PAZAPA-4460 file (N, C-alpha, C; in steps of 0.05 Angstrom, whole numbers, plus 32768, in hexadecimal, padded with zeros to 4 digits):
% residues 321
    n_x    n_y    n_z   ca_x   ca_y   ca_z    c_x    c_y    c_z   seq   type   mol
   80A4   855F   8231   80A6   855B   8215   809C   8574   8207     1      M     A
   80AA   857C   81F1   80A3   8595   81E3   808E   8592   81CE     2      S     A
   8084   8579   81C9   8070   8575   81B5   8057   8584   81BB     3      S     A
   8049   858F   81A7   8031   859E   81AB   8019   858E   81A2     4      S     A
   8002   8593   81AF   7FE9   8585   81A8   7FE0   858D   818C     5      R     A
   7FD4   857A   817E   7FCC   857F   8163   7FB4   856E   815B     6      T     A
   7FA5   8578   8147   7F91   8568   8139   7F9C   8562   811E     7      T     A
   7F97   8549   8114   7FA0   8541   80FA   7F88   853A   80E9     8      I     A
   7F87   8546   80D1   7F72   8540   80BE   7F7E   8533   80A5     9      L     A
   7F76   851B   809F   7F81   850D   8088   7F70   8513   806F    10      R     A
   7F7D   851D   805B   7F71   8523   8041   7F6B   8508   8033    11      W     A
   7F54   8507   8025   7F4C   84EF   8016   7F5D   84EA   7FFD    12      T     A
   7F69   84FF   7FF3   7F78   84FE   7FDA   7F67   8505   7FC2    13      G     A
   7F4D   850B   7FC7   7F3B   8514   7FB2   7F39   8532   7FB2    14      K     A
   7F35   853E   7F9A   7F34   855B   7F98   7F4F   8567   7F9E    15      G     A
   7F4F   857F   7FA9   7F67   858E   7FAE   7F6E   8590   7FCB    16      S     A
   7F87   858B   7FD3   7F8F   858E   7FEE   7F8D   85AC   7FF6    17      F     A
   7F94   85BE   7FE4   7F93   85DA   7FEA   7F76   85E3   7FF0    18      D     A
   7F63   85D7   7FE3   7F47   85DD   7FE9   7F40   85D4   8005    19      D     A
   7F49   85BC   800D   7F44   85B3   8028   7F51   85C5   803D    20      L     A
   7F6A   85CD   8038   7F78   85DE   804B   7F6A   85F9   804D    21      R     A
   7F60   8604   8036   7F52   861D   8036   7F39   861B   8047    22      S     A
   7F29   8606   8043   7F11   8602   8052   7F16   8600   8070    23      S     A
   7F2B   85F1   8077   7F32   85ED   8093   7F3A   8608   80A0    24      V     A
   7F4A   8617   8092   7F53   8631   809D   7F3C   8644   80A0    25      S     A
   7F29   8643   808D   7F12   8655   808F   7F00   864E   80A7    26      Y     A
   7EFB   8635   80AB   7EEA   862C   80C1   7EF8   8633   80DC    27      V     A
   7F12   862F   80DE   7F20   8636   80F6   7F1E   8654   80FC    28      L     A
   7F1F   8664   80E7   7F1D   8681   80EB   7F01   8689   80F4    29      G     A
   7EEC   867C   80E9   7ED1   8681   80F2   7ECD   8679   810F    30      V     A
   7ED9   8663   8117   7ED6   8659   8132   7EE9   8667   8146    31      E     A
   7EFB   8678   813C   7F0E   8686   814D   7F22   8673   815A    32      G     A
   7F28   865D   814D   7F3B   8649   8158   7F58   8651   8153    33      A     A
   7F67   8652   8168   7F83   865A   8166   7F95   8641   8161    34      K     A
   7F98   863A   8148   7FA7   8623   8141   7FBA   862A   812A    35      T     A
   7FD0   861A   8128   7FE3   861E   8112   7FDE   8608   80FE    36      H     A
   7FD7   8610   80E5   7FCF   85FD   80D0   7FE8   85F8   80BF    37      V     A
   7FEE   85DE   80BA   8004   85D8   80A9   7FFE   85BD   809A    38      S     A
   800D   85B9   8085   800A   85A0   8076   8020   858C   807E    39      R     A
   8018   8573   8081   802B   855E   8088   8024   8546   8076    40      L     A
   8032   8544   805F   802B   8530   804C   800F   8533   8041    41      G     A
   7FFE   851F   8045   7FE2   8520   803C   7FCF   8528   8052    42      R     A
   7FDA   8535   8067   7FC9   853D   807E   7FCC   855B   8083    43      S     A
   7FB8   8566   8091   7FB8   8580   809C   7FBB   857E   80BA    44      V     A
   7FCF   858B   80C5   7FD2   858B   80E2   7FCA   85A6   80EE    45      T     A
   7FBC   85A5   8104   7FB1   85BD   8111   7FBB   85BE   812D    46      L     A
   7FD2   85CA   8131   7FDF   85CB   814B   7FD4   85E1   815C    47      A     A
   7FCC   85DA   8175   7FC0   85ED   8187   7FB0   85E0   819D    48      G     A
   7FA3   85F0   81AD   7F94   85E5   81C4   7F7A   85D7   81BB    49      P     A
   7F6F   85C8   81CD   7F55   85BB   81C9   7F53   85AA   81AF    50      E     A
   7F65   8598   81AB   7F65   8588   8192   7F4B   8579   818E    51      P     A
   7F3E   856F   81A3   7F25   8560   81A0   7F0F   8572   8196    52      L     A
   7F0E   858B   81A0   7EFA   859E   8196   7EFF   85A4   8179    53      R     A
   7F18   85A8   8172   7F1E   85AE   8156   7F17   8596   8144    54      I     A
   7F1C   857E   814E   7F15   8566   813F   7EF7   8565   8139    55      A     A
   7EE7   856D   814C   7ECA   856D   8148   7EC1   8580   8133    56      G     A
   7ED0   8595   812D   7EC9   85A8   8118   7ECB   859C   80FC    57      L     A
   7EDB   8587   80FA   7EE2   857D   80DF   7EDA   8560   80DA    58      F     A
   7ECB   8553   80ED   7EC5   8537   80EA   7EB3   8532   80D2    59      E     A
   7EA4   8546   80C8   7E93   8543   80B1   7E9D   8553   8099    60      N     A
   7EB5   855D   8099   7EC0   856D   8084   7EC6   855D   806B    61      M     A
   7EB9   8562   8054   7EC0   8554   803B   7EDE   8556   8035    62      P     A
   7EE9   853F   802C   7F05   853E   8026   7F16   8534   803D    63      G     A
   7F09   852E   8054   7F18   8523   806B   7F12   8505   806E    64      V     A
   7F28   84F6   806F   7F26   84D9   8071   7F23   84D0   808F    65      S     A
   7F34   84DC   80A0   7F32   84D7   80BD   7F3D   84EF   80CC    66      W     A
   7F36   84F0   80E6   7F3F   8505   80F8   7F4D   84F9   8110    67      V     A
   7F64   8503   8117   7F73   84F8   812E   7F7B   8510   8140    68      A     A
   7F80   850A   8159   7F8B   851D   816B   7FA4   8512   8177    69      V     A
   7FB8   8523   817B   7FD1   851A   8186   7FE5   8530   818A    70      G     A
   7FFE   852B   8181   8014   853E   8187   8024   8543   816E    71      L     A
   802D   855C   816B   8040   8564   8156   805C   855E   8160    72      K     A
   806E   8556   814F   808A   854F   8157   809D   855B   8142    73      V     A
   80B7   855E   814B   80CB   856A   813A   80E2   8557   8134    74      R     A
   80E1   853F   813F   80F6   852C   813B   80EB   8510   813E    75      S     A
   80FA   84FC   8135   80F2   84E0   8139   80F3   84D8   8156    76      L     A
   8105   84E4   8165   8105   84DF   8182   80EC   84E9   818F    77      Q     A
   80E3   8501   8188   80CA   850C   8193   80B2   84FB   818A    78      E     A
   80B4   84F1   8171   809E   84DF   8167   809B   84C7   8179    79      L     A
   80B2   84BB   8181   80B2   84A4   8192   80A6   84AB   81AD    80      S     A
   80AF   84C1   81B9   80A5   84C8   81D4   8087   84CF   81D3    81      R     A
   807F   84DD   81BE   8062   84E5   81BB   8051   84CC   81B8    82      A     A
   805B   84B8   81A9   804C   849F   81A5   8048   8491   81C0    83      S     A
   805D   8491   81D0   805B   8484   81EA   8047   8492   81FC    84      G     A
   8047   84AD   81FB   8034   84BC   820B   8017   84B6   8204    85      E     A
   8012   84B5   81E9   7FF7   84AF   81E0   7FEF   8492   81E7    86      L     A
   8003   8480   81E6   7FFD   8464   81EE   7FF4   8462   820B    87      A     A
   8002   8470   821C   7FFA   8470   8239   7FDE   847B   823D    88      R     A
   7FD7   848F   822D   7FBE   849D   8230   7FA6   848D   8225    89      R     A
   7FAB   847F   820F   7F94   8474   8200   7F92   8455   8201    90      Y     A
   7FA7   8447   8209   7FA6   842A   8209   7FA5   841E   8225    91      L     A
   7F98   8407   8226   7F97   83F7   823F   7FA2   83DB   8239    92      R     A
   7FAA   83CD   824D   7FB4   83B2   824A   7FA0   83A0   823B    93      K     A
   7FAA   8392   8227   7F98   8381   8218   7F8D   838E   81FF    94      G     A
   7F90   83A8   81FC   7F86   83B6   81E4   7F96   83AF   81CB    95      D     A
   7F88   83B0   81B5   7F94   83AD   819B   7F96   83C9   818E    96      R     A
   7FAC   83CE   8180   7FAF   83E7   8172   7FBC   83E3   8157    97      F     A
   7FBA   83F8   8147   7FC6   83F7   812C   7FD3   8412   8126    98      Y     A
   7FE9   8411   8117   7FF7   842A   8110   7FF7   842D   80F2    99      V     A
   7FEE   8445   80E9   7FF0   844B   80CC   8002   8464   80CA   100      E     A
   8016   8463   80B9   802A   8478   80B8   802E   8482   809B   101      A     A
   8036   849B   8099   803C   84A7   807F   8059   84B0   8081   102      E     A
   8069   84A8   806D   8085   84B0   806E   808D   84C2   8056   103      G     A
   80A7   84C6   8053   80B2   84D6   803D   80C8   84C7   8030   104      T     A
   80D6   84D4   801E   80ED   84C6   8011   8103   84C2   8025   105      T     A
   8104   84D3   803A   811A   84D1   804E   8113   84BC   8063   106      E     A
   80FA   84BC   806C   80F2   84A9   8081   80DA   849A   8076   107      V     A
   80DC   8480   8074   80C6   8470   8068   80AF   846D   807C   108      S     A
   8098   8467   8071   8080   8462   8081   8085   844B   8094   109      A     A
   8092   8436   808B   8097   841F   809C   80A9   8426   80B3   110      S     A
   80BD   8438   80AF   80CE   8440   80C5   80BF   8450   80DA   111      D     A
   80AE   8462   80D0   809D   8472   80E3   808A   8460   80F2   112      I     A
   807E   844D   80E4   806C   843A   80F1   807B   842A   8106   113      S     A
   8093   8422   8100   80A3   8412   8113   80AA   8422   812C   114      G     A
   80B1   843C   8129   80B7   844C   8140   809F   844F   8152   115      I     A
   8088   8455   8146   806F   8458   8156   8067   843E   8163   116      V     A
   8068   8428   8154   8060   840E   815F   8072   8406   8177   117      T     A
   808C   8409   8173   809F   8401   8189   8099   8411   81A2   118      S     A
   8095   842B   819F   8090   843C   81B6   8076   8435   81C4   119      S     A
   8061   8430   81B4   8047   8429   81BF   804A   840E   81CF   120      V     A
   8057   83FA   81C4   8059   83E1   81D1   806A   83E3   81EB   121      L     A
   807D   83F5   81EB   808E   83F9   8202   807F   8407   8219   122      E     A
   806F   841B   8212   8061   842B   8226   8046   841F   822E   123      K     A
   803A   840E   821E   8020   8403   8224   8023   83E4   8223   124      A     A
   802E   83D9   8238   8033   83BD   8239   8019   83AD   8239   125      R     A
   801A   8396   822C   8002   8385   822B   7FF0   838C   8213   126      G     A
   7FF8   839E   8203   7FE8   83A5   81EB   7FF5   8397   81D3   127      T     A
   7FE6   8396   81BD   7FF2   8389   81A5   7FE7   8396   818C   128      R     A
   7FF7   8393   8177   7FF0   839E   815C   7FDC   838B   814F   129      V     A
   7FC7   8396   8144   7FB4   8385   8136   7FA4   8396   8121   130      S     A
   7FA1   838B   8109   7F90   8397   80F5   7F73   8392   80FA   131      L     A
   7F6D   837D   810A   7F52   8375   810E   7F45   8384   8125   132      E     A
   7F34   8396   811F   7F25   83A6   8133   7F36   83B2   8148   133      S     A
   7F4B   83C2   8141   7F5B   83CF   8156   7F4A   83E3   8165   134      P     A
   7F4F   83E5   817F   7F40   83F9   818F   7F4B   8415   818A   135      R     A
   7F65   8417   8184   7F72   8431   8180   7F81   8430   8165   136      V     A
   7F7E   8444   8155   7F8D   8447   813C   7FA0   845F   813F   137      R     A
   7FBA   845A   813E   7FCE   8470   813F   7FD3   8479   8122   138      F     A
   7FD5   8493   811F   7FDB   849F   8105   7FF4   84B0   8108   139      R     A
   8008   84AC   80F6   8021   84BA   80FA   802C   84C2   80DF   140      A     A
   803B   84D8   80DE   8049   84E2   80C6   8061   84F2   80CF   141      A     A
   8075   84F2   80BE   808D   8501   80C3   809A   850A   80A9   142      F     A
   80A2   8523   80A8   80AE   852E   808F   80C2   8544   8096   143      D     A
   80DB   853F   8094   80F0   8553   8096   80ED   8565   80AF   144      E     A
   80EE   8558   80C6   80ED   8567   80DF   80D1   8571   80E7   145      G     A
   80BD   8568   80D9   80A1   856F   80E1   8091   8555   80E1   146      D     A
   8084   854F   80F7   8074   8536   80F9   805D   8538   810C   147      G     A
   804E   8524   810D   8037   8522   811F   802F   8505   8123   148      A     A
   8025   8500   813B   801A   84E5   8140   8001   84EA   8151   149      V     A
   7FEC   84DA   814A   7FD3   84DE   8158   7FC3   84C4   8159   150      G     A
   7FAC   84C6   8166   7F99   84B0   8169   7F80   84B8   815A   151      V     A
   7F77   84A7   8148   7F5F   84AD   8138   7F47   84AE   814B   152      E     A
   7F38   84C4   8149   7F20   84C8   8159   7F06   84CA   8149   153      V     A
   7F09   84CE   812F   7EF1   84D0   811D   7EF8   84C5   8102   154      R     A
   7EE4   84BA   80F5   7EE6   84B4   80D8   7EDA   84CB   80C9   155      R     A
   7EE7   84D6   80B6   7EDC   84EC   80A6   7EC8   84E1   8092   156      G     A
   7EBA   84F3   8083   7EA6   84EA   8070   7EB2   84E2   8055   157      P     A
   7ECC   84E7   8051   7ED8   84E2   8037   7ED1   84F8   8023   158      G     A
   7ED0   84F1   800A   7EC9   8504   7FF5   7EDF   8517   7FEE   159      G     A
   7ED7   852E   7FE3   7EEA   8542   7FD9   7EE5   855D   7FE7   160      S     A
   7EFA   856C   7FEC   7EF7   8587   7FF8   7EE7   8598   7FE5   161      P     A
   7EDB   85AD   7FF0   7ECB   85C0   7FDF   7EDD   85CD   7FCA   162      T     A
   7ED6   85C9   7FB1   7EE5   85D4   7F9B   7ED9   85ED   7F8F   163      G     A
   7EDB   85F0   7F75   7ED2   8608   7F68   7EB9   8605   7F56   164      R     A
   7EB3   85ED   7F4F   7E9C   85E9   7F3D   7E82   85EA   7F4C   165      E     A
   7E6F   85FA   7F41   7E55   85FD   7F4E   7E40   85EC   7F41   166      Q     A
   7E2F   85E0   7F52   7E17   85D2   7F48   7DFF   85DC   7F57   167      V     A
   7DE8   85D8   7F4B   7DCE   85DE   7F58   7DC0   85C5   7F60   168      T     A
   7DB7   85C4   7F79   7DA8   85AC   7F83   7D8B   85B5   7F89   169      C     A
   7D78   85A8   7F7C   7D5C   85AE   7F83   7D56   859F   7F9D   170      L     A
   7D4C   85AE   7FB0   7D47   85A2   7FCB   7D2B   85A9   7FD4   171      V     A
   7D1D   8594   7FDD   7D02   8598   7FE9   7D04   8598   8007   172      S     A
   7D1A   858E   8012   7D1C   858A   802F   7D18   856D   8037   173      G     A
   7D11   855C   8023   7D0C   8540   8028   7D25   8530   8027   174      G     A
   7D22   8515   802A   7D38   8503   802C   7D49   8503   8012   175      I     A
   7D3C   84FF   7FFB   7D4C   84FB   7FE3   7D5C   8513   7FDA   176      H     A
   7D4F   852A   7FDA   7D5E   8542   7FD1   7D73   854A   7FE5   177      S     A
   7D6E   8546   7FFF   7D83   854D   8013   7D9B   853B   8010   178      S     A
   7D97   8521   800B   7DAE   850F   8007   7DBE   8516   7FEE   179      V     A
   7DB0   851D   7FD8   7DBD   8525   7FC0   7DCE   853E   7FC4   180      V     A
   7DC3   8551   7FD4   7DD3   856A   7FD9   7DEC   8563   7FE9   181      A     A
   7DEA   8552   7FFD   7E02   854B   800D   7E16   853B   7FFC   182      W     A
   7E0C   852B   7FEA   7E1D   851C   7FD8   7E2C   8530   7FC5   183      D     A
   7E1F   8544   7FBC   7E2C   8558   7FAC   7E42   8567   7FBB   184      A     A
   7E3C   856D   7FD4   7E50   857A   7FE5   7E68   8567   7FE9   185      V     A
   7E63   854D   7FED   7E79   853A   7FF1   7E8A   8537   7FD8   186      L     A
   7E7E   853C   7FC1   7E8D   853B   7FA8   7E9D   8554   7FA2   187      H     A
   7E9D   8567   7FB5   7EAE   857E   7FB2   7EA2   8595   7FA3   188      G     A
   7E87   8594   7F9E   7E7B   85AA   7F90   7E74   85C1   7FA3   189      F     A
   7E74   85DA   7F98   7E66   85EF   7FA5   7E48   85EB   7F9F   190      K     A
   7E37   85ED   7FB3   7E1C   85E5   7FAF   7E08   85FC   7FB4   191      V     A
   7DF7   8601   7FA1   7DE0   8613   7FA5   7DC8   8601   7FAA   192      L     A
   7DBC   8603   7FC2   7DA3   85F5   7FC8   7D8C   8606   7FBD   193      L     A
   7D7C   85FB   7FAB   7D66   860A   7F9F   7D4C   85FE   7FA8   194      L     A
   7D3B   860F   7FB5   7D21   8605   7FC0   7D0B   8617   7FB7   195      H     A
   7CF6   860A   7FAC   7CDD   8618   7FA7   7CCA   8612   7FBF   196      A     A
   7CC4   8627   7FCE   7CB6   8623   7FE7   7C9B   8617   7FE4   197      K     A
   7C97   8600   7FF1   7C7C   85F4   7FF3   7C6D   85FF   800B   198      Y     A
   7C7B   8602   8021   7C6E   8609   803A   7C84   8612   804E   199      S     A
   7C7B   861C   8065   7C8F   8624   8079   7C9E   860B   8083   200      E     A
   7C91   85F4   8083   7C9E   85DB   808C   7CB4   85D4   8079   201      E     A
   7CAF   85D6   805E   7CC4   85CF   804B   7CDB   85E2   804C   202      S     A
   7CD4   85FC   8051   7CEA   8610   8053   7CFC   860B   806B   203      L     A
   7CF0   8604   8081   7D00   85FE   8099   7D11   85E5   8096   204      R     A
   7D06   85D1   8087   7D16   85B9   8082   7D2E   85BF   8071   205      A     A
   7D2B   85D0   805D   7D41   85D8   804B   7D55   85E9   805B   206      V     A
   7D4B   85FA   806C   7D5D   860A   807D   7D6E   85F9   808F   207      A     A
   7D61   85E3   809A   7D70   85D1   80AB   7D86   85C3   809B   208      R     A
   7D80   85BB   8082   7D94   85AF   8071   7DAB   85C2   806C   209      L     A
   7DA4   85DB   8065   7DB9   85EF   805F   7DCB   85F3   8078   210      C     A
   7DBE   85F5   808F   7DCD   85F9   80A8   7DE0   85E1   80AD   211      S     A
   7DD6   85C9   80AA   7DE7   85B1   80AF   7DFF   85B0   809C   212      E     A
   7DFA   85B6   8083   7E10   85B5   806F   7E24   85CB   8074   213      L     A
   7E1A   85E2   807F   7E2D   85F8   8084   7E41   85F2   809A   214      S     A
   7E39   85DF   80AC   7E4B   85D7   80C1   7E5C   85BE   80BA   215      Y     A
   7E55   85B1   80A4   7E64   859A   809B   7E7A   85A2   8087   216      R     A
   7E74   85B5   8075   7E86   85BC   8060   7E8E   85D9   8061   217      A     A
   7E9E   85E2   804E   7EA6   85FE   804C   7E8D   860E   8045   218      D     A
   7E83   861F   8057   7E6A   862D   8052   7E6C   8641   803B   219      P     A
   7E85   8648   8033   7E88   865A   801C   7E7F   864D   8002   220      R     A
   7E7D   8633   8002   7E75   8624   7FEA   7E58   861C   7FEB   221      G     A
   7E48   8628   7FFD   7E2C   8620   8000   7E1A   8638   8000   222      L     A
   7E03   8636   7FF2   7DEF   864B   7FF2   7DD4   863E   7FEF   223      S     A
   7DC0   864D   7FF7   7DA4   8645   7FF6   7D94   865B   7FE8   224      L     A
   7D84   8652   7FD4   7D72   8665   7FC7   7D55   865A   7FC9   225      E     A
   7D43   866B   7FD3   7D27   8663   7FD7   7D15   8673   7FC4   226      V     A
   7D06   8665   7FB4   7CF3   8672   7FA1   7CD7   8671   7FAC   227      L     A
   7CC9   8687   7FA9   7CAD   8689   7FB4   7C9B   8696   7FA0   228      E     A
   7C81   868E   7FA1   7C6D   869A   7F90   7C6A   868D   7F75   229      G     A
   7C52   8682   7F6F   7C4D   8676   7F55   7C51   8658   7F56   230      G     A
   7C51   864C   7F3E   7C53   862F   7F3B   7C6F   8625   7F42   231      S     A
   7C70   8610   7F52   7C8A   8604   7F5A   7C99   85FB   7F41   232      V     A
   7C8B   85EE   7F2F   7C99   85E4   7F17   7CA4   85FB   7F06   233      R     A
   7C95   8610   7F02   7C9E   8626   7EF2   7CB5   8635   7F00   234      R     A
   7CB3   8638   7F1A   7CC9   8645   7F28   7CE3   8635   7F25   235      L     A
   7CE2   861B   7F29   7CFA   860B   7F26   7D04   860A   7F09   236      L     A
   7CF1   8606   7EF6   7CF9   8604   7EDA   7D07   861E   7ED1   237      S     A
   7CFC   8634   7ED9   7D08   864E   7ED0   7D24   8651   7EDD   238      G     A
   7D26   864B   7EF6   7D40   864F   7F03   7D55   863A   7EFA   239      R     A
   7D4C   8621   7EF5   7D5F   860D   7EEA   7D69   8615   7ECF   240      V     A
   7D57   8620   7EBE   7D60   8628   7EA3   7D75   863D   7EA3   241      A     A
   7D76   864E   7EB8   7D8A   8663   7EBA   7DA3   865B   7EC9   242      S     A
   7DA3   8642   7ED4   7DB9   863A   7EE5   7DD2   8633   7ED4   243      S     A
   7DE9   8638   7EDF   7E02   8630   7ED2   7E0C   8617   7EDF   244      K     A
   7E15   8604   7ECF   7E20   85EB   7EDA   7E0A   85D6   7EDE   245      G     A
   7E11   85C1   7EEC   7DFF   85AA   7EEF   7DE9   85B1   7F03   246      K     A
   7DD2   85A3   7F00   7DBC   85A5   7F12   7DB5   8589   7F1B   247      V     A
   7DB4   8585   7F36   7DAE   856A   7F41   7D94   856A   7F50   248      F     A
   7D88   8553   7F51   7D6F   854F   7F61   7D6D   8532   7F69   249      A     A
   7D5F   852D   7F7E   7D5B   8511   7F87   7D3E   850A   7F83   250      G     A
   7D39   84F4   7F74   7D1D   84EC   7F6E   7D17   84D0   7F78   251      Y     A
   7CFF   84CC   7F81   7CF5   84B1   7F86   7CEB   84A6   7F6B   252      T     A
   7CE9   848B   7F69   7CDF   8480   7F50   7CC4   848B   7F46   253      P     A
   7CB3   8492   7F59   7C99   849D   7F52   7C9A   84B9   7F45   254      G     A
   7CB1   84C6   7F48   7CB4   84E1   7F3D   7CBC   84E0   7F1F   255      A     A
   7CC1   84C9   7F14   7CC9   84C7   7EF8   7CB3   84D4   7EE7   256      R     A
   7CBC   84E3   7ED3   7CA9   84F1   7EC2   7CA4   850D   7ECB   257      G     A
   7CAA   8513   7EE4   7CA6   852E   7EEE   7CC0   853D   7EF0   258      R     A
   7CD6   8530   7EE8   7CF0   853D   7EE9   7CF2   8554   7ED6   259      Q     A
   7D02   8568   7EDD   7D09   857D   7ECA   7D1E   8571   7EB8   260      L     A
   7D1C   8575   7E9E   7D2D   8568   7E8B   7D4B   8570   7E8E   261      R     A
   7D50   8587   7E99   7D6C   8590   7E9B   7D79   8587   7EB5   262      T     A
   7D6A   8578   7EC5   7D74   8570   7EDF   7D82   8554   7EDE   263      V     A
   7D9A   8552   7EE9   7DA7   8539   7EEC   7D9F   852D   7F07   264      L     A
   7D9E   8513   7F09   7D96   8506   7F22   7DAA   84F0   7F29   265      S     A
   7DC1   84F8   7F35   7DD7   84E5   7F38   7DD2   84CE   7F4B   266      P     A
   7DBE   84D0   7F5D   7DB9   84BB   7F70   7D9E   84AD   7F6B   267      L     A
   7D94   84B0   7F53   7D79   84A6   7F4D   7D77   8488   7F52   268      Y     A
   7D8D   8479   7F4C   7D8B   845C   7F4F   7D91   8452   7F6B   269      L     A
   7D97   8464   7F7D   7D9D   845B   7F99   7D83   8452   7FA6   270      M     A
   7D85   843D   7FB6   7D6D   8432   7FC2   7D62   8445   7FD8   271      S     A
   7D48   8443   7FDE   7D3C   8453   7FF3   7D49   844E   800D   272      D     A
   7D52   8434   8012   7D5F   842E   802B   7D79   843D   802E   273      E     A
   7D88   8440   8017   7DA1   844E   8017   7D9C   846C   801B   274      K     A
   7D88   8477   800E   7D81   8493   8012   7D7B   8498   802F   275      F     A
   7D6A   8486   803B   7D62   848A   8057   7D7A   8489   806A   276      A     A
   7D8D   8477   8064   7DA5   8474   8075   7DB6   848D   8073   277      S     A
   7DBA   8497   805B   7DCA   84AF   8057   7DBD   84C8   8064   278      E     A
   7DA3   84C9   8062   7D95   84E0   806E   7D96   84DF   808C   279      F     A
   7D94   84C7   8097   7D95   84C4   80B4   7DB1   84CE   80BE   280      E     A
   7DC6   84C9   80AF   7DE1   84D1   80B7   7DE3   84F0   80B7   281      A     A
   7DD2   84FD   80A8   7DD3   851B   80A8   7DC8   8526   80C3   282      L     A
   7DB7   8516   80D0   7DAE   851E   80EB   7D9A   8535   80EB   283      G     A
   7D8A   8538   80D6   7D77   854E   80D5   7D5B   8544   80D0   284      I     A
   7D47   8554   80D5   7D2B   854D   80D0   7D24   8557   80B4   285      K     A
   7D18   8545   80A4   7D11   854C   8089   7CF4   8555   8086   286      G     A
   7CEE   8560   806E   7CD3   8567   8067   7CC4   854E   805F   287      F     A
   7CAD   854A   806B   7C9E   8531   8067   7C85   8535   8056   288      E     A
   7C80   854D   804D   7C69   8552   803C   7C6D   8548   801F   289      G     A
   7C57   8548   8010   7C58   853F   7FF4   7C64   8555   7FE3   290      A     A
   7C74   854D   7FD0   7C80   8560   7FBD   7C6D   8565   7FA6   291      E     A
   7C60   857C   7FA5   7C4D   8582   7F90   7C59   8597   7F7D   292      D     A
   7C65   858D   7F67   7C72   859F   7F54   7C5F   85B2   7F46   293      W     A
   7C46   85AB   7F45   7C32   85BC   7F37   7C23   85CE   7F4A   294      D     A
   7C2C   85CF   7F62   7C1F   85E0   7F76   7C22   85FE   7F6F   295      R     A
   7C0D   860D   7F72   7C0E   862A   7F6E   7C0F   8638   7F8A   296      E     A
   7C24   8647   7F8F   7C27   8655   7FA8   7C1F   8672   7FA5   297      N     A
   7C10   867C   7FB9   7C08   8698   7FB9   7C20   86AA   7FBF   298      D     A
   7C1C   86C3   7FBB   7C30   86D7   7FC3   7C41   86E0   7FAB   299      G     A
   7C51   86F5   7FB2   7C63   8701   7F9D   7C79   86ED   7F96   300      E     A
   7C80   86ED   7F7C   7C96   86DC   7F74   7CB0   86E9   7F7C   301      R     A
   7CC0   86DA   7F8A   7CDA   86E5   7F93   7CEE   86CF   7F99   302      L     A
   7D07   86D7   7F9C   7D1C   86C4   7FA2   7D2C   86CF   7FB9   303      A     A
   7D31   86BF   7FCE   7D41   86C7   7FE5   7D59   86B4   7FE6   304      R     A
   7D6F   86BF   7FF2   7D88   86B0   7FF1   7D97   86B2   800B   305      R     A
   7DA5   869C   8012   7DB7   869C   8029   7DD1   868E   801F   306      F     A
   7DE8   8699   8027   7E01   868E   801D   7E18   8693   802E   307      A     A
   7E2B   8680   802E   7E46   8684   8037   7E4B   8686   8055   308      G     A
   7E39   867C   8066   7E3D   867E   8083   7E35   8664   8090   309      K     A
   7E42   865F   80A8   7E39   864B   80BA   7E22   8657   80CA   310      R     A
   7E0B   8649   80CB   7DF4   8654   80DA   7DE1   863D   80E2   311      A     A
   7DD3   8641   80F8   7DBE   862F   8100   7DA6   8634   80EF   312      D     A
   7D90   8625   80F3   7D79   8628   80E2   7D6D   8644   80E3   313      I     A
   7D6C   8650   80FB   7D61   866B   80FD   7D74   867F   80EF   314      N     A
   7D8E   867A   80F1   7DA0   868C   80E3   7D9D   868B   80C5   315      G     A
   7D97   8673   80BB   7D92   8671   809E   7D79   8680   8096   316      V     A
   7D63   867B   80A5   7D4A   8687   809E   7D4B   86A5   80A1   317      L     A
   7D58   86AF   80B7   7D59   86CC   80BB   7D6D   86D9   80A8   318      D     A
   7D80   86C9   809E   7D95   86D5   808E   7D8F   86D6   8070   319      G     A
   7D78   86CB   8068   7D70   86CC   804C   7D68   86E8   8043   320      M     A
   7D73   86F1   802C   7D6C   870B   8022   7D65   8709   8005   321      A     A
***
């Protein structure tokens, strides 16, 4: 069969598809992945070797609803054969599966779903279609001689692809500010992480956050600025006053009254349980020290910055200038 292996990324429909495709192409270039990127309806297809490895690059990419791996096809006949091949590979007798398809004005979604379903049932005897907890979800699309069918392997984070509007997020490295920063990324903002250094521990926690976000989203839309020397409150107040666009921060209820007046707090009403759950999903260690906004730090007043790259924690720390 002439079908080629592919990864399929489903756009959420939020933000701009072109922004998603730009982010995907940039990450593939950084990773040196030899894939052919194309649009298929509301999805991006990445044809090339190692589709599972490619899928892993985008499982946390904002703007992605789900990730599938499978085969590119050029006709409805190839779509049928490819569906059967995937069925033999991924299904066992007694398994339940579900097919979700995207069609065009020429070929309806129901027709595409019917082709895939018939082929799967023929090649994987003893299986059945079910919406209730299917073990395998088939994803298929076809548009004017270009199509793909795959098996979902990841759920994406949802949200919007990285857009053009910049916001500033005050980050201490703790749970609340880290979750707010990730939420801003998920909403499609370019994000400046702004940190007034409390200690080496807080700096490393913020660097971990920056590193994690650089591997989840388009790193060109992410930067970190670290302020040092003098009062934490004055450093942040001065920098916030000069910021363009929105400024976000995450506060616990006990922090009320200590907020900077120009700061928006979009997740203020979220419960601590929800904050903890979202932070755990980030998979990083946070700063556990007390946030002392009136702390006076010794040393020369300066600002260091890291921006626009995928990097581990040491790469972030060493790359600040």
